[in-house]
C-alpha positions as CSV (number, residue, x, y, z in Angstrom):
1,M,14.7,-3.1,-19.3
2,S,18.0,-0.9,-17.4
3,V,16.1,1.4,-14.7
4,S,18.3,3.5,-15.8
5,G,18.1,6.6,-17.9
6,K,14.3,7.7,-20.2
7,D,11.8,5.5,-18.7
8,P,10.8,4.5,-22.2
9,Y,7.8,3.2,-20.4
10,P,6.2,6.1,-18.8
11,P,4.1,6.4,-15.4
12,Q,-0.3,6.6,-17.4
13,T,-2.6,8.2,-16.8
14,A,-6.2,7.7,-16.5
15,D,-7.8,7.9,-19.6
16,L,-11.3,7.3,-20.2
17,T,-11.7,8.3,-23.7
18,K,-11.9,4.2,-23.8
19,P,-12.5,0.9,-23.0
20,S,-10.1,-0.1,-20.0
21,V,-9.0,-4.1,-20.6
22,A,-8.4,-3.4,-16.4
23,R,-12.2,-1.6,-15.6
24,V,-13.5,-3.9,-18.1
25,Y,-12.1,-7.3,-16.9
26,D,-12.9,-5.1,-12.8
27,W,-16.7,-5.4,-14.3
28,Y,-17.2,-8.9,-15.6
29,L,-16.1,-10.5,-12.5
30,G,-19.0,-8.0,-10.9
31,G,-16.6,-5.0,-8.9
32,N,-17.3,-1.1,-9.8
33,A,-14.2,0.2,-10.2
34,N,-14.7,0.8,-13.7
35,W,-16.1,3.5,-15.4
36,A,-19.4,3.9,-17.8
37,I,-17.6,4.0,-21.0
38,D,-16.0,1.0,-19.2
39,R,-19.8,-0.8,-19.0
40,A,-20.4,0.1,-22.0
41,F,-18.1,-1.9,-24.4
42,G,-18.1,-5.0,-21.6
43,R,-21.9,-5.2,-22.5
44,S,-22.0,-4.9,-26.0
45,V,-19.2,-7.7,-25.4
46,I,-21.3,-8.9,-23.6
47,D,-24.6,-9.2,-24.9
48,K,-23.3,-10.3,-28.4
49,Y,-20.7,-13.1,-27.2
50,P,-22.1,-13.8,-22.9
51,L,-19.1,-16.9,-23.1
52,L,-16.4,-14.4,-21.8
53,R,-18.3,-13.5,-18.3
54,P,-18.0,-17.0,-17.3
55,I,-14.5,-17.7,-19.0
56,A,-13.4,-14.6,-16.7
57,V,-14.6,-16.3,-13.9
58,S,-13.3,-19.3,-14.6
59,N,-9.5,-17.8,-14.7
60,R,-10.1,-15.6,-11.6
61,L,-11.1,-19.1,-9.3
62,F,-7.3,-20.4,-11.6
63,L,-5.9,-17.8,-9.3
64,H,-8.0,-18.5,-6.2
65,R,-6.3,-22.7,-6.4
66,A,-3.0,-21.0,-7.7
67,V,-2.3,-18.9,-4.6
68,R,-4.1,-21.4,-2.3
69,R,-1.6,-24.9,-3.2
70,L,1.9,-22.4,-4.3
71,V,0.7,-21.4,-0.2
72,A,0.6,-24.7,0.3
73,H,4.0,-25.4,-0.7
74,G,6.3,-22.8,1.4
75,V,5.4,-19.5,-1.1
76,H,4.3,-17.0,1.4
77,Q,4.7,-13.8,-1.0
78,F,3.2,-13.5,-4.2
79,I,4.1,-10.3,-7.3
80,D,0.9,-10.2,-8.9
81,I,1.7,-8.2,-12.2
82,G,-1.6,-6.2,-14.4
83,S,-3.2,-7.0,-11.2
84,G,-6.5,-4.7,-12.1
85,V,-8.3,-3.8,-8.8
86,P,-8.4,-6.6,-6.2
87,T,-11.9,-8.1,-6.2
88,M,-13.4,-10.9,-6.3
89,G,-11.1,-12.3,-3.4
90,N,-8.0,-10.9,-4.8
91,T,-4.3,-12.9,-4.5
92,H,-3.8,-11.8,-0.1
93,S,-7.4,-12.4,1.2
94,V,-6.5,-16.0,-0.7
95,A,-3.2,-16.3,0.8
96,E,-4.1,-15.5,4.4
97,E,-7.4,-18.6,4.2
98,I,-4.0,-20.9,4.9
99,E,-0.9,-18.6,6.0
100,P,-2.0,-15.1,7.6
101,D,1.5,-13.8,7.2
102,S,1.4,-14.2,3.2
103,R,2.3,-10.1,1.0
104,V,1.6,-9.5,-1.5
105,V,2.7,-6.5,-3.9
106,Y,0.0,-5.6,-6.7
107,I,1.5,-3.8,-9.7
108,D,-0.8,-2.0,-12.6
109,N,-0.3,0.7,-15.1
110,E,-3.6,1.7,-14.9
111,P,-4.5,4.7,-12.2
112,V,-7.6,4.3,-11.1
113,A,-7.1,0.7,-10.7
114,V,-4.2,1.2,-8.7
115,A,-5.9,3.9,-6.7
116,H,-8.5,1.5,-5.7
117,S,-6.4,-1.4,-5.0
118,K,-4.4,1.4,-2.3
119,V,-8.2,2.2,-0.9
120,L,-9.3,-1.1,-0.7
121,L,-5.8,-1.7,0.9
122,D,-5.6,1.1,3.7
123,K,-9.1,-0.2,4.6
124,H,-8.7,-4.0,4.7
125,G,-4.6,-5.1,4.1
126,D,-0.9,-4.5,6.6
127,P,1.0,-1.7,5.3
128,K,4.4,-3.7,6.3
129,R,2.3,-6.9,3.9
130,H,1.5,-5.2,1.5
131,A,1.5,-2.8,-1.3
132,A,0.3,-1.1,-4.5
133,V,2.7,-0.2,-7.0
134,N,1.7,1.2,-10.6
135,A,4.2,0.0,-13.2
136,D,4.8,-1.3,-16.1
137,L,5.5,-4.8,-17.2
138,R,7.3,-4.4,-20.3
139,N,9.9,-2.6,-18.1
140,P,11.0,-5.4,-15.4
141,D,13.8,-4.2,-13.9
142,K,11.9,-0.8,-12.7
143,L,9.4,-2.6,-11.5
144,W,11.3,-5.1,-9.8
145,Q,12.7,-2.3,-7.6
146,R,9.5,-0.6,-7.1
147,A,8.4,-3.2,-5.8
148,L,11.2,-4.5,-3.6
149,E,10.8,-0.8,-3.1
150,T,8.3,-1.4,-0.8
151,G,9.8,-3.3,1.9
152,V,6.8,-6.4,1.6
153,L,9.1,-9.1,-0.2
154,D,12.0,-10.6,1.0
155,L,14.4,-12.0,-1.7
156,E,16.0,-14.8,0.9
157,K,12.8,-16.5,-0.1
158,P,10.8,-17.5,-2.8
159,I,9.0,-15.7,-4.2
160,A,4.8,-16.1,-6.8
161,V,5.0,-13.8,-10.1
162,L,1.5,-13.9,-11.3
163,L,0.9,-12.6,-15.2
164,I,-2.5,-13.6,-14.5
165,A,-5.1,-13.1,-17.6
166,V,-2.0,-10.5,-19.0
167,L,0.1,-11.2,-21.9
168,H,-3.4,-12.0,-25.0
169,V,-3.4,-7.6,-23.8
170,Q,-0.6,-7.1,-26.7
171,Q,3.4,-5.7,-24.6
172,F,4.2,-3.8,-26.7
173,G,7.5,-2.4,-27.0
174,T,9.2,0.8,-28.3
175,D,9.9,-0.3,-32.4
176,G,6.1,-1.8,-32.3
177,T,6.1,-5.2,-31.6
178,D,4.9,-7.4,-29.1
179,I,7.7,-7.8,-26.3
180,S,6.0,-10.8,-24.1
181,E,8.4,-13.3,-24.5
182,Q,11.5,-11.3,-23.7
183,V,9.6,-9.4,-20.5
184,V,8.3,-12.8,-19.1
185,A,12.0,-13.9,-19.7
186,R,13.9,-11.2,-17.4
187,Y,11.6,-11.8,-14.7
188,R,12.1,-15.9,-14.7
189,E,15.5,-13.9,-14.2
190,L,15.1,-11.9,-11.5
191,V,13.4,-14.0,-9.0
192,P,14.9,-16.3,-6.8
193,P,16.0,-20.1,-7.0
194,G,13.0,-22.2,-6.5
195,S,10.3,-19.2,-7.0
196,Y,6.8,-19.9,-9.2
197,L,5.7,-17.7,-12.7
198,A,1.9,-18.8,-12.9
199,I,0.2,-17.5,-16.4
200,S,-3.0,-17.4,-17.6
201,H,-3.5,-16.8,-21.1
202,I,-7.0,-16.7,-23.6
203,T,-6.6,-19.1,-26.0
204,D,-8.2,-20.3,-29.6
205,D,-6.2,-23.8,-29.6
206,G,-7.9,-26.2,-28.7
207,V,-11.2,-25.5,-28.2
208,L,-14.2,-25.9,-29.2
209,P,-15.2,-25.9,-32.7
210,E,-18.0,-22.9,-32.1
211,M,-16.2,-21.2,-29.5
212,E,-13.4,-20.3,-32.5
213,D,-15.7,-17.6,-34.7
214,K,-16.7,-16.0,-31.0
215,L,-13.0,-15.5,-29.6
216,A,-12.1,-13.9,-33.9
217,G,-15.4,-11.5,-33.0
218,I,-14.5,-11.1,-29.1
219,K,-10.2,-10.2,-30.5
220,A,-11.9,-7.7,-32.8
221,M,-13.9,-6.3,-30.4
222,Y,-11.1,-5.6,-28.1
223,D,-8.9,-4.4,-31.0
224,R,-10.6,-1.6,-32.5
225,S,-12.5,0.2,-29.8
226,S,-10.1,-0.7,-26.5
227,S,-6.8,-2.5,-27.0
228,P,-4.9,-5.2,-29.2
229,V,-5.2,-8.9,-28.0
230,I,-3.7,-12.1,-29.0
231,W,-4.6,-15.8,-28.8
232,R,-1.3,-17.6,-28.4
233,P,-1.5,-21.7,-29.1
234,R,-0.7,-23.8,-26.2
235,K,2.8,-24.2,-26.9
236,D,4.0,-21.1,-26.3
237,I,2.2,-20.7,-23.8
238,E,3.8,-23.3,-22.2
239,G,6.9,-21.5,-23.9
240,L,6.3,-18.3,-21.5
241,L,7.5,-20.8,-18.1
242,G,10.7,-21.0,-20.0
243,D,13.1,-24.3,-18.2
244,F,10.7,-23.4,-15.3
245,E,8.8,-27.3,-14.4
246,L,5.9,-27.2,-14.4
247,M,3.4,-28.1,-11.2
248,E,0.8,-31.6,-12.2
249,P,-1.3,-30.5,-14.1
250,G,1.3,-29.3,-16.3
251,M,-0.5,-26.5,-18.9
252,A,-5.0,-26.8,-18.5
253,W,-7.7,-25.6,-18.8
254,T,-8.7,-23.1,-15.7
255,S,-11.3,-25.3,-15.4
256,E,-9.2,-28.6,-14.7
257,W,-6.5,-26.9,-13.1
258,H,-6.1,-28.3,-9.1
259,P,-10.4,-28.1,-9.2
260,E,-10.3,-29.8,-5.8
261,D,-8.9,-26.1,-4.1
262,R,-11.2,-24.3,-4.6
263,S,-11.8,-21.9,-1.6
264,P,-13.9,-22.5,0.5
265,N,-15.3,-18.7,0.9
266,H,-14.8,-18.8,-2.7
267,T,-16.8,-21.7,-4.5
268,K,-18.7,-20.9,-7.9
269,D,-19.9,-23.9,-10.0
270,L,-19.4,-22.5,-13.9
271,G,-21.1,-25.4,-15.1
272,F,-18.9,-25.7,-18.2
273,E,-19.9,-29.2,-19.5
274,H,-16.7,-29.4,-21.1
275,P,-13.3,-27.9,-19.7
276,E,-12.7,-26.1,-23.4
277,Q,-15.3,-23.9,-22.4
278,S,-12.9,-22.1,-20.4
279,G,-11.1,-20.5,-23.5
280,I,-7.8,-20.0,-21.1
281,W,-4.7,-22.1,-20.6
282,A,-2.4,-21.8,-17.3
283,G,0.7,-23.0,-16.0
284,V,2.8,-23.3,-13.0
285,G,6.4,-23.1,-13.0
286,R,8.6,-23.6,-9.9
287,K,12.8,-22.2,-10.7
288,P,15.0,-25.4,-11.0
289,L,17.8,-24.7,-7.1
290,Q,20.4,-25.0,-10.2
291,P,20.9,-23.4,-13.4
292,R,20.2,-26.3,-15.4
293,G,23.2,-27.4,-18.6
């Protein structure tokens, strides 16, 4: 994971031969940074498993609420890793509802998503406070270096790292095994004390019984046609936060994580009868100011 030597995860080129997770997610949210192959796959999933669209929207609304609560706690800079396309209430627009001087670096390894992000930021952003970078989350040190090179971030102040609906896409290392845990551990080391880590992750742990087969079917469709995914149990998702102190209410379904913090500009009633229908565990943790132990 060093920044020196040959990059084991060089930048991707746009692959239009198979659906992209980032572009399909953009389509679920009503964006336009997607291609015919992404829309066709997305429709095939939604036609068979319509529950996935409200799951995706609920996850996006969790992002909004997490950003709003973090800004209220004095965090004014964000690294949004695996951000996809900043659509449906992007991180910087939500943050600026509370703090106009908030700073955001968007990171993705999907070149179409990064290109669209740059276009949006050119039109509606501030180059001193916003940037979009093509980097791979599997190489934390290089990603961190590139984020800092934008000049947007100040390491003397807390930073919130957002890993929202990213880690259920398997992150394969050079040996072909999933390296998500060690990668996230490195991000926890890199952030300044007092910084935050926000994670959301699809799960089949604790969901309604009638959702279990549907989630297995969704996984099979992604494994076969897009990118392999993994539905981790709650304890493993919480484990990704390490020794970070969980913000109240701890690990929660996306629809139950501070619903009172909804943005006045991005409200939506998904009509869940049960919070488990949101299908995603979410949590936000704070790095201790002093090392423990």
